[in-house]
N, C-alpha and C positions, 0 to 999 in steps of 0.2 A: 573153164571153171577150175579145173585142177591147176592150171597155170596161175590163176589168180590166188588160189590157196597157197601155192608154193611161194609166190612173191610175198604174201602176207606173213608166212612162216619165217621167211628170211629176214623181213623187217623186224619181226618180233625178237628174233635172236640177236639182231644188231642192237636193238634197244636195251635188251638185257645185258649184252656185253658192255655197252657204254655205261650202264648203271654200275656195273662191277668196277669198271675202270675209274669212274668218279669216286667210288668208295675207296679204292686203292690210293687215289691221289690224296684224299683226306687223311688216310693213315700215314702217308709219307710225311705229313706235317709233324708227326711225333717221332720220325726217324729220318732226320736230315741226311744220314749217310746213304739213304736210298737214291737211286739215279733219277734225274729229272726227265724221264721218258726219252733218254738218248742211249746210244750204244757205244759211245766213245770211252776209251780207257787211256790211262797214261799218268804222267807226273807233272805237277805244277810247282814252281818255285816262287815263293813270296818273300819280298824284302821290305823292311820298314825301318824308319827312324822315328824318334819321338823327343819332345822337350828340348829342341835345339836352342831355344832362347837367344837367337841372334848371334850365335857363335860363328862369326864370319870367317875366322881363321881356318876353320875346317870345312867351310861350305863348298869350296871348289873341288877338293879331293873327293868328298862324299857325293857331290853332284856327278862327277865323272864316273864314280863307281856305280851309282844308281842307274845312270844312263847306259853303262855297259850291260847291266843286268836287264834293263828295259828293252834293249835291242836283241836280247836272246829270246828265242821262241819259248812259249809256255811259261811266261814270267809275269808277275804282278808286283808293282812297286807302290808302297804306301807311306804316308806321313801321318802320324797319330796325334799331332797337335802341339801347341805352345811353340810354334816355329819362330815367331817374329820378335816377341817382347824380350829384351834383355841386354841389348848393347846399343850404343849411340849410333853405330853404323846401320842398324836396322830401324831403331826407334825414330831416328831423324826423318825418315821417309814413311813412317807408319806402316812398315811391312812391305812396301811396294818392291824394294830391291829383292827381298827374299822370295816374294811371290813370283817375280820374273825369273829368278834362278830355279825355282821349282819347275816352271814351265820348260826351261832349257834342259833340265835334268830328265824330264819326261815322266814325272810321277803320274801314276794312274788315278790317285785320289788323295785328298788331304782332309783330315778330320779336325773339326774345331776343338781347340783346347780353351780353358778358361781365360788365359791371358790374351787370346785373340780379341776379346771383348773390351780390352783396356782402353781402346781409342774410340769406342762408341759404335753403334750399329751402322751409321752412315758410312763410316770407313770400311766396315766389313762388307757391306753391300758393294761398294766400289771395288774392293779387292776381288770378291767372288765373281762379279760380273765382268771383270776385265782379265780374268785368269783363264788360261787353257786347262788348268788343273781343276777338276770338280771339287767343290768344297762340300763336305758331308756333315750332316748333323740330324740324323733321323728322329731324334727325340727333342728337337728344338721347336717349340710351339709358341704361338702368340699367346699373350697373357693379359688379362684385364686386371689391372692393379686395384681398381675401385671395388669390384665385387669378388676378386680373387677367383676367377674362373678361367678355364682354358679356352682358347680359340682354335683355329686351324693350324696345320703344319706351316711353319715359317718358310715357305718356298721362295721368298725373295732373298733369303739368306743362304739356304742350304738345299742340297739334294739328300734324299733318304739313302740312296745306294747307287752303285754303278755295277754294270755287268761287262765282263771282258771275255771274249771268245779266244780260246787258245788255238795254236796251229794244229795241235793234236786232236781237235774236235771237242775238247772239254770246255765247259762254260762256267766261269767263276763269278759269283755275286759277292759284293763287298758292302756291308752295312756300316755306316759311321755313326757313333754315338758318343755322348759326353756324360760323365757321371751326374746324376740328378742333384746331388748336394753341392756340386761345384758352382751353383748359382750363388752360394754364400762366399765364394772366393773372388767375387767380382764386386766392385763398388756398385751398390744397388741402384744408384741413380742412372747408371749406364744401361741397365737391363730391365727397366720398368715395364716394357711392352712385350718381353719374351721370357720364357722359362724352359727348364729341362725336365721333361717328363721322365718318370721311372723307366729305365730301359726294358724292364720285364713286361711293361705294357705295350712295348713297341716291337721288340725283337722277334717274338714268336710269330706274329702275323706276317712280318716282312720276310722272315726266313721261309715260312710256308709259301708265300707268294713267289719268292725267288725259285724255290725248288719245284713247286707244283704248277705254277702258271707260266713262269718264265724259263723253265727247263735248265736251271743251273745244277751242275753236278757237285759243285763245292760252294759253301757259304762261309765267308770269313767276316769276322767282326773286327773293326778298327775302333778301339775304345779309348777315349781320353779319360781313363780312370785306372787305378791299380788293380791287380788281379784279385786282391782280397775283397774288393767290392763284390765280385761274383762268387768267389770260393767260400766266403763266410755267410752268404745270404742263402738260408735254407728254404726260403719261400718259393724259389724256382731254381731250375738247373739249366744254365745257358748251354751246356754241352749237348742238350737235346736239339739245339737250333743252330749250332756253329761247328765247323770243322777245324777252325783255328781262331784264336783270340789274340790280337796284338794290343798290348796295354801301354799305359803312359801315366803321366801326372805325378807319380810318387818318386820319380828319378832313380828308381832301383834297377839294377842289372839282375833280372830274374827270369826263370823259365821253369815251368811246371807242366806236368801232364795229368789231366783228370779225365777219366773215362775215354782215354785215347785222344783227347783234344788238347793240343798244346796252348799254354798261356805264356806269353813272352813279352819282355820289356827290355829295351836297350839303354838303360841308364839315362844320361842327359848330356847336353852340350856336345853332341856328336861323338861321344865316347865309343859307341858301338852301332853297328847296323845289325838288326835282327833278321834271321833267315829261318824260314819254315819250308819244308818240302813235303808235299802231300801227294799220295797216289790213289787213283780210283781204279778199282778192279772191274771185272766183267759183270759182277753182281751189283755194282754201284756203291760198294763199300769204300769209304775213305779212310786211309791210314796215314799216320805221320811217320815219315822215314827219317827226318832230321829236324831238329830245332836247336838253334845255337845263336849266340851273340858274337859277332865278328868284331874284334877290337879295331879301332881306327887305324892303328899302326900296322895292322895285318891285312888291310884292304889291298887286293891285287887285281890286275886286269882292268885298270881304270881307263876310261875313254879320255885320252889326253886332249882331243879337240874340244870336248864338252868342258873339261876341267879348265882349259885356257879361256874358253868363252865366258864361263862363269866368273873366273878371276878378273877378266877384263871389265865385266859389269861391276864387280865389287870395287875395283880400283877407280873406275870412272866416278862411281857414286861417292866413294870416300874422299876423292880429291876435292869435292865441293864442300866438305866439312873439315878439311885437314887443319886449318888454322884454329878453328874452335876446338877440335878434338885434342890438339897437342898443347893448348894453353895451360901453363902452370898456374894454378889458382892459389896455392899456398905450399909451405914446407911443413912437414910433420916430423917432429923430433921426439926422442925418448921412447920409441917403440911404435907398434902398429895399433890400429883400431879394429877390433873384431866386429863381425857383422851382427852379433846377437845383442850386444849391449853398447859398446863404445861408439860405433857409427850412429846408431839411433840417438844417442845422447848428444852427439855433435849436431845432428839434424834438429833435435828439439831445442838446443841452445840457439841455433841460427834462427829458428822460427820465433823464439822468445824475443830475441833482439829486434827482429823486424816488426813483430806485433807491438812492442813498446814504442818503436819509432813511428808507428802509425797511430799512436795515441790510444791503443787498446789496453784497458785495465784488466789484466788477466791474472789468474792465480797460478796456472801451470800450463805446460804443453805436454801432449801425449802423442807419440808415434809408435809404430811397430818395427819389427826387425828389418835389417837391411839384407840385400841379396849377397853382397861380397864384402870382404874386409878392405881397409885402406892400409897400404904398406907405408913404412917410414920413408921419408924423403919427399920428393916433389909429388904433389897431388895434382894430376892433370884432370881436365874435364872428362876425358874418357874414363879414367879410374873412378871418378865420382859417379859417372853414369852407370858403370857396371855395379857399383855398390848400391845405388838407389835408382834403378832404371824406370821406375813407375812415375806416372804423371799425377800423383796425388795432390789435390788442391787442399789447402788448409782453411778451416772454418773456425770462426769465433762462435762458440755455443754456450748456452746457459744450461747446466746439467746438475743433477743431484749428487750429493756426497756419496750416496750409496753406489751410484753408477761409477763414479771415479775410483772408489776403493775396490769395487768388484773387478774393474778392468786393470787396475794397477797391479793386482796380485799375480797376473799372468806374466811369465818370463818373456813372452813375445812382445810385450809392451814396455816402453821406456818413457821416463818423464824428465822434465826440467822445471823445477819450481821457480816461480817468479815472485810470488808473495810468500811471506812466512806464515800465512794463515793456516791454522789447523783445519783439516778436512774431517767433517763429522759424517759418520755412517748414518745418513738420514735421507728419507724420501722427500722431506720438505725443506731441507737446507740446500740452497743452490749456490753454485760457483760458476765463474766464467773461465773457460779454458779455450786454448787453441788446439785443434785436433784435426788429423788428416781425414779426408772424406771417407776412406775405406772403413775406418773405425766408427765414425759418427753415423754414417748411413748404413752400417752393416745390418743385414736382415738374416733371420733364420731361414731354414728350407721352406717354411710355410709363409714366408715373406712378411714377417713382422720384425720391427726394429728390436734388436736384442742386446746391443752393447750399450747404447746411450738412449734408451727409450724416453728418458726424462726430457731430453732436448726437444721432443716433439709434443710435450704437454706443458712446457714451462711458460708458454705464451710469448716467448721471444724467438723469433725466427733466426736460425743460424745464418751468418753472413760470411762470405768468402773473403779471405785476404787477397787483395789485388795490387797491381802496380800499373801506373799509367803507361800506356803504350804497349803493354804485354797482354796478349789474349788470355793466356792461362798461366798465371804466376804460381807454378806448382812448387812443391817442397824441395825439389832438386834445384830449381832456379834460386830459391831463397837461400839454400845452403851454398850454392856457387857464389852468389854475391857476398855472402858472409865471409867465406874463405878469402875472396879477393880483398876485402877490407882488412882482414886480420893479417894476411901476408905470411904468418907462421903460427902454428898451434903446437901445444905440448900434449903428448898422449895422456899423461897422468890426469889432465883436466877431465877426461872422459872415461878413463879406465879405473879410477879409484872408487870403490864402493862407499868410501867414507865421504865422498862429495855430498855435502848437505843438500844440494839442489837435485841430485839424482837418486838419493836414498829413499826408496819407496816405503821402507819400514818407519820412516819419520813422518809420513803424510798426516797422521792423526795427531801430530804434535805441532805446537807453534814453534817456529824457529826464527833465528835472527841471522841475516846474511852480513858478512863483513863489508 
């Protein structure tokens, strides 16, 4: 009898002890610095790149550097997005080359950026499913465009996190997220079935899961969004749930410490590799020992075998597009064309000429900024690709004068007038324009058309400009063919603000063209 009572007492003590332990685990969720029920201590080095944008000239060197770090013990290597879109060398194979090179480099994880979606969801699924590198996007959820409701996590596209065990016994969890408002930076017709939930609805629970259920000693956020997204939002404090935050998207070289948590971003186009060193002590506290951006020219200890292997992949891929890439489309004289006004005006002019040739009776063309400038001299297709790397399709749409004038006032948008008709600031006066899909189909963060909403209530369905035999005759191809026909162009045609076809201040006036 006494033996039975003793056993019962022991069981009761164990139950109480377990209850206390569970409460302690819950409390750890508000203190991610606490240890995940492990006794390991030590240091972890984390390396990351961001916003590479198809910069193939630096890919081999950085891949060799990342691989050298990945082969060191107690290291995690990350990529925070916008890796593929930006050069002919990457765009021509829809990111497959760069995805293969990420695998060779040995990245532990890749977080989606907004430009990864530029070629559609099917392409992303293919890249993710055929890559050895996990593609992360913890806040990418299915979306019902009809009733504007969220579905389940988009597991066919992304993973929520990865866990990596270090040689020193520490366990690191990495959560990948993308800024919720970056859905507005993607042509909306490409992402009608998915959306980006607010990270503050996702990160706390995942951080708690990694710490408390999966025994991670360190939780890292790889975020395709700028640090101000987190630091300026007073509704939550990400430092309660992360020990380090790698940022992206804004192309800034930045580093900040808040509440002991480093926020870091390494510029863009391979300019820097970001490095963070974290140490876990015997009490489970995580401290930042170092956070710095290492300039490309200062990378040392590169794995030459990996570098050469990546370079071979690049060379083999580029050889297949060499003739197309080096084709001289036209000669530019009288100066260069800047990316903010002159290149867009050239593009708009090219679209106007093609629309007219197709029998379209339009009032004007509208496009937005280019990525790079065009230098004086020979314009190759590679140079044009780098200036306008996106695959924007041009649509003929019927829109209100109010929408036209509202959009024309932004410096990011450029025009080319085709008719001299004055544009009235009116909701009931409609005009026919040629406009790129990004602007026409642009939606706000609540998924409502907000640049040209009149196009969807005019009763006239927008129609894409096409070309026989071409699957997607985008604005870059239209501009390429225009330059081929011209043979030479003069900078002043697109740089002069007095050009009556490009002067937005004259839109509300009737004009006569020579």
